[in-house]
N, C-alpha and C positions, 0 to 999 in steps of 0.2 A: 550158738547164741540165737535166741528167737528174735524175730522181727520186732516184737513188742518191746523187748529190752533194748534193741538198737535205737528204736525211736525215743525211748526214755532217756538214753545216754546223749542223743543229739539235741534234745530240747533246750538245755541251758545255752548252748552256742547260738542256736537260732534266735533265742530271746535277746541275747546281747546284740546281735547284728541288727535286729529290729529296733532296739532302743537307740543304737548308734545312728541308724538312718533317720529316725524321728528327730533325734537331737540335732543332726546336721541340717535337717529341713527347718527346724525351729530356728537354728542359728542363722541359716540363710535368710529366713523371713525377717528375723531380728536385724540382721546386717542390712538387708534391703530397706527395712523401715528406718533404721538409724541413718543409712546413706541418704534416703529420701529426706529425712528430717534435717540432716546436715546440709543437703543441697537447698532445701527450702529455707533453712535458717540463713544460709549465705545469700540466697536470692533476695530474701526480705531484709537483709542488712544493707549497710552502706557500701560494702565491698563490691557487690554486683553493680550498683549505680555508678560507682567510681570507675569500675572496669568498662562499663558500657560508654560512659562519657569519654574516657580516654580513647577507646577504639573508634568511635564516631569522629572525634576530633582529629585523630591521626589520619583517618580516611579522607577527611576534608582539608587536611593541612591547616587546621585552625585550632583555636583554644575554646572549648565549649563545655557545657555542663547541663545535665538533665535536672529538672526540678524534682522534688521529693516523689518517690514511687508510692503508689497505692495499690496493694495486692488483693486479689481475690483468687486464692489458690495459686495457680501458675499464670494467671492473667494479671497484667500490670497496666496501670494507667498513670500518666503524669501530665501536668498542665503545660509544660513547656520544655524546649531545648533551645538554648541560646549559645551562639558562638561568634567569634570575631577573628580576623586574621589580616595579614598584610599581603596576601597573594591575590589571585584572581577573585576569590570570594572575599569580600570585605566584611560582610556580616550575614548572619542567618538566624532566623527564628522560626521554630515550629510550635504550633499550639495544639493542645489536647491530643496527645499521642496515646496509642493503645497497641499492645502486642501480647502474644502468648508464648511461653517458653516450652519447647518440646524437649523433654529430658532424654529422648532417644539419641539426640546428638551428642550427649556426654560420652557415649561409647566411642565416638569418632574424635573426641577431644575438642568439641565446639559447643557453644551455646547457640542452639538453633531457634531463631525467632520466627514465628508464624503469624499470619493474619495481622500484620502491622498496618496501622492506619494513622494518618495525620489530618486533622481538620483543616489546618491552614499552614502553608509553608511560604515564607517570605525570604527572598535571597537578593542581596545586593552584590553586583559584580563590577569589577574594574578591568576591562579588556583592552585598555589603551596600551599603545606601544611604549615600552619603557626606554629611557635614554640609553645610548650605547655605553657599555661598561657597567650597567646596573647589575647587581647580583641576580641570578635566576631565582624565580620563586616556584615553590612546589604547589601543585594543585591537582587534586584528583589522582593520587598515586595509584598505580595498578594494584598494589596490595599493601594494606596497612600493616605496619610492623607489629609483632607480637607484644602483648602487654602482660606481665606476670600477674596471676591472680593471688589472692591472699594465701591460699593453700596450694602446695605444689600439685596435688592430685586433681585439682579443679581445672576445667578447661580455661584456656587463655585466649581462644579465638571466638569470634562472633560471626554468625552467618544469618542473613535475612533472606527468607525464601520469596518474599513479595511485599509490596508496599502500595497502599492506596492513599493518594493525596487528593483530598476532596476539593481543595482550592490552592492553586499555585500562583504566586505573584513574583515577578522578576523585575528588578531594576538594574540596568547595565549601562555603564559609561563606556562609549566607544570613542575612537579617534574623531568621528564625525558628529558626535553628540550623544544624546541619551536614548536608550531603548527602554520601553516600559510595556510589560505584559501582565495581564490580570484575567481573572475569571476562568482559568484553565483547570481541568481535572486530569490527573495523571495516575496511571497504573503501571507499576514496575514489578517485574518478576525475574528471578535469577535463571540464567541459562547455564548449561554444562559447567563451565568454569565458575568457581566460587566467587570470583570478582568480575564476572561478566553479566550484564543485565540487558534486558530489552524493555522498552517503555512505550506507552501509547498515551497521547495527550488528546483530549477532546475539548472543543470549544475554546473560547478565550479571545481577547482583543489585544492586538499588538500595535503599539505606536512606534514607528521607525524614525530614525534621525535623517533619512534621505528624502528630499523633496519630491522625487519622482513617485515614490510610493509612501506617502506619509503614514498610512495605517492599514492594517489588514484584520479581518475577522477569521480566526483559525477554525477550520472544520475538524481536521484530524491530522495528527502527526505521529508517525511511527519511527522509532530510532532504537539504537543499541549503544551500550557503553562497554568499552573493552580497552585495556591497556592505556588508560588515561585519556581516551578520546571518545567523542560522541559522533555517531554516524547516523544521519537521517536517511532512511530508506525511501520514505515517501511523505509528502506534506501537501495538503490541499487547503486553500483559503479563499475567501471572498475579499475583493477590493473595490472601492468606489461603489457604484450602484449595481452594476451587473458584471463586473470583472471577476475573473477566476484565475487563480495561480496554482500551478502544480510544480513542485520542486523537490530536490534532494541535495544532500551535501554532507559535510563533516566539519568538526570543530575540535581543535586541540588547545585547551585553555593554557596549559603550561608553556606552549611554544607560541602562543598568540597567532595561531594560524587557523584560517577557515576558508572554505570554498563551497559554493553552491551553484547549481544550474537548474534550469527549468524553463517554463514558458508562462506567459500571461495573455489572456484574450478577453474580449468583450468589454474593453475600456473605450469610452467615448473620448475623442480628441479634446473636446472642451474641458474634460476633467483634468487634463494634464497641462492645459495652456492657461495663460492669463485671460481675464475677462475680455480684453480687447481682441486678442487673437482667437479666442474661442468663437467669436462671431465670424471670423474669416475662414476657419478651417473646421469642417465637421467630418465625421466618419467613424467607423469602428476600427479600433487599433488592436493589433496583436503583435507580440514580440517574444522571441526567445531571449534568454539571458544567461550569462555566466558571471558570477561574482567571486573574487578571490582576494586574499590578503597579499599585498605587495609591500616591499620595504618603504616605499614612499606613499603608502596609503592604499585604501581599497580601490580595486579596479573592477568596473562592470562593463561588459560588452554584450552585444546581441544584434539581431536583425529584426527590424520592425516592418510591418505592412499596414496599409490602411485600406479597408474595404468601404465601398459606397462613399468615397471621399468627394467633397465639394469645396471649392475655393470661391469665396464671395467677398466682394467689396475691397479687393486689394487695389491700391493705387495704380499699380502697373496694369492690372486687368481693366480698370476703368478707363485709363488712358488709351490702351489698345482698342477698347470698344469705341471710344470717341473718334480716334483717327481712322479706324477701319470702318466706321459707320455701321456697326453691328452690335447687337446685344449679346452675342455668343460669349464674349469675354467677361461680362459682368458677373455671371454665375457660371462657373466652369466645373462641370462634373469631371472627375478624374478616373480614367480607365486603368491607370497604374499609379501606385504611390508606395514607395519602399525606400529603405536606407539601412546601411549598417551603422551602428552607433557605438560610442565609447564614452564612458563617464569616469572621471578621476579628478579628485581635488576641486570639485565644483565646476569643471569644464566639460562641456558636451561637444563631441565631434561627430558629425554626420558625414559618412563617406559612401560612395556609390549611390548618392542620392538621385532619385528619379521621380519626377512628377510629370504625368502625361495625360493630355486629353486627346483622344485618338483623332488623327488627321487635322489637328488644329495647332497645338502647342506642346512642346516637350522641353523639360528643364532637367539638366544632368550636371553632376559635379559634387562638390563637398562644401560643408558649412560648419563653422566652429562658433560656439557660443561660450564666451568667457564672462561669467556674471550676466550682464545684459548687453555686452558688446558683441557685435556680429562681425564675422570675417568669412567671406565665402568666395570661392572661385568656381564658376559654373559656365555652362553653355546653354543658350536659349535657342530653340528651334521653332520656327513659325511656318505655317503653310504659305506657299507662294501667293502673292496678291494681298496678303494681310495688311501690309504697310505701303501699298502702292501709292496711296495719297500723299506720302511723305517723300519729297524729292531725295534721291540718293539712298534711301533706307535699304532698298532691296538690291542695290548694286555696289554700294561702298561699305556699309556697316554689316549687312548680312550677306552670306555667300552660300551657294548651293552645296548640299552635303547629303549624308545618308538619310534614308527613309523619305526621300523626296521633299525634305524641308530646307528652309533657308536658315543658316546657323550664324550665331554671333557669340563671342565671349561676353561674360557678364560678371562684374565684380561687385560684391555686396559688402557694405561696411555700415558704420553707424551703430545704433542700438535697437533693441526691440521696440522702444518707444519712438525712435526716429530713424528708421532704416534708410540707407542711402545706396545708390548704385551709379555706375558710370555709363550706362547705355544712353541716357537722355542727352548728355553732353555730346557723345559721338554722333547721335542722330541729328542733333541741332547743327553741329559743325558740318556734317555731310550735307545737310539740306542747304545751309548757307552757301557752301562751296558749289553745290550743284546748281543753285539758282544763277550764279554768275557764269557757270559753264555753259548753260543752255540759252541765256538771254542776251549775249553781247549784241548781235545784230538787231534783235528786237528792241533792245534797250536803246541803241543809237537812234533807231527810227522814232522811238517814243520821245527821246530827248530833242531831236531835231524838230519834231512836230510841236513840242512844247515851246521851243525857242521861236519858231515861226509865229506862234500865237502871241507869245509875250514880248517878242522883239528884244530880248536881252540875253547876251551870251552867258551871263551868270546863272541862267536857269539850268545849265548843265549840272553845275554843282548841286543846285536844289533838287534836280531830278535824282542825282545819286543819293542825296539824303533821303528822298522818298523810298528808294529801293532799300537802303540800309535800314530804314525804319520798319519796312515790311519784313526784312530778314530778322530784325530784333524781335518783332512780334511773334514770328514763327518759332524762334529759339525760346522765347519766354513760354510759349505753349508747350513746346517739347520738354521743357525743364520739369514739368509735372509728371512726366512718364516714370513709372515705377515708384512714384511717391518721392522722387528726388527733391531735396531741398537746397542743395548746393548750387548757387547761380553759376552759369557757364562763363567762361572767360569772355571779356569784351571783344566784339568783332572789330578788327582793324578797319579804318576807313579805306574806301576804294578810290584811288586817284581818278580824276576825270580823264576820259579818253581824248586824245588829240583830235583835232578836226581832220 
């Protein structure tokens, strides 16, 4: 058989194969077109909106719904998403949402949303501790449960590759009051795990419920979300006029647990103190801090230092200046000023407190502030010779100790508006006792001389009254020491000496 005839016999088979290939290609194109049309029909229908509403609601442990969808091909816009719940998130509203559906994700069984953005997101949180025995509330589950689509072959999962929040507003109710944050811009993107995200927040103003730091202006915050928890890797913010905060921490809303640590610097003492005390203590304050959730409320601890500190116009310092006949105590520069601090339930405790002016005065101990009530146990050290003008001060009340200073215990009580101490009474009592210890012989001579002049033995009693009056005057003067306002106990009368 010739080659030509073989070619003629093979032509019909080759033709059918070609026709079949073309038909399959056309069928594939038609199937793809029909599939695309079916997907587009589903996306543009109510089924996809209901699915997306259910998935977002489940992820937030809330009940919510998107507004009507407006489509432009695979790009969708909606005016709002609103949700409410009984868990940590009480309500949520997002305005002017935009996203695009990437159909490549259908092969993986997911609706992949790209370039998602929200013009404004407002969230209300209730992070207060719930009473014992209350049922646990779900919030931010690690993975939202699957929700069946209208057709079995359609994806039932939703993934968001990223989100741009142009304005974020948060209202949170804490055990200590309300937290309010606004003006923040947030960018979110998915990491490795489909339910793990990292986020970055720029700008914003945060008003806090704690009086020590009433408000901060946020610079930048970086965090990640995974397994139902938020982890802040770094946060920087401005506070008061020139203060700076750097911090990190974590928050688990479902367990009502949070913790943070960092430092603050550049704060002026006057920005934290009342107007009266702001005139008395100046300097640059810096502190570390650790904040954590405890069963009986938030606990904050740290160590603070004051640079360039100056104490001015304290009653104690003015009295010391008067008795020591020197101006060095009226304006007292501090060479050292530091303390460990602890804050919980409105109570501030200062421990390892140290205020020192080199070679002149040193104050050590602890001080607690409950509301405006003061309670302090301290030690006061003074340079020798400081109170030499007060009889008995440097021998009875103060005693030699470390650093070459004379030391005395000091108890602080009263309030911030009316501070009190016990040193004045002890100085007055020591001075009174010392006067009668050192003048018996001299006193007898004075009294005898007085009797010889007046010719009346009763003048001895009058002379004693003169001495008592002088002692009372001294005690009254010493009563102003340290600003004390509690009058000292009355001085018992001294019986006249026998002849």
